[in-house]
C-alpha positions, 0 to 999 in steps of 0.5 A: 500499499502507498499513499497517505491514508486519509480515512478508514471504514469498516470495509474500506481505506481511503488514501492519497493517490499516487503516480503508482495508481496510474494503471488503476486510473487508466482502467477507471477513467476508460470504464463506460460508466465513467465515460457516460456520466463523468466524460472522456478525459482523453486518458489513453495511456499509462503516461496520460494517467500519470499526468491526470494524477499530477495535474488533478488529484495531486495538485489539489492535495498541494493547493487545498489539502484535499482531493479525490482519494483512492478507495480500496478494500481494507481486506487485501487493499484491492482499488475499487474507485475514487471518492473524495473532495474537489474545488472546481473553479466552476463551482462556489462550494466544494464538491464530493465526487466519486466513481467505482469500477463495475464489480463494485457498484451497488454493494454499499461502498460508495455510500460508505466512502462518501458519508466518511468523506462528507463528515471528514470535509466538515470535521477536518476542513470546516466545510459547512456546505458541500455540493455534488454534481451529477448527470440527470440521467445518473439515476443511481448517483442521484439515489446515493446523494439523497440517501447521504442527505443531500437535497437536489437544489437546481440544474446548472451548466458548468463553464464551458460545458454543453450539458446540464447537470443536477446540483445537490447540496448538504448543509451541515 
């Protein structure tokens, strides 16, 4: 296991991503679910994945002290997805983001990790409001956000995007 451990739950370990996670990132970012609901980041090679890590999560850790974390099973440290806090230029508030490989969806892992990340954001960084965005047709993600106690506030178009997303919010 590498990377700084940020959170642990009953079944999961959330830790900082490192460049050593490039193969996993390459797989996750090319999953059909990622491409459909999050978008094509143009990550096609291990080098692309390393660049995504350096310019994305690793830069965000440096800038804000948080970012997307690798989610792995506590038993065996198998990487299953990402979940964490993101500060986008296009949103006023910090948002929570997550994505999981198909074999690990619908098993409660996303809820377990996201609930821990929301509490961590409030406790560690004093965030009193955390938002989330999801595609209007991503029913599973909307259900998860509602189960986490987040409320749909409005539909927005983020800067430069050609499609609308649903904005959810959780106030602490």
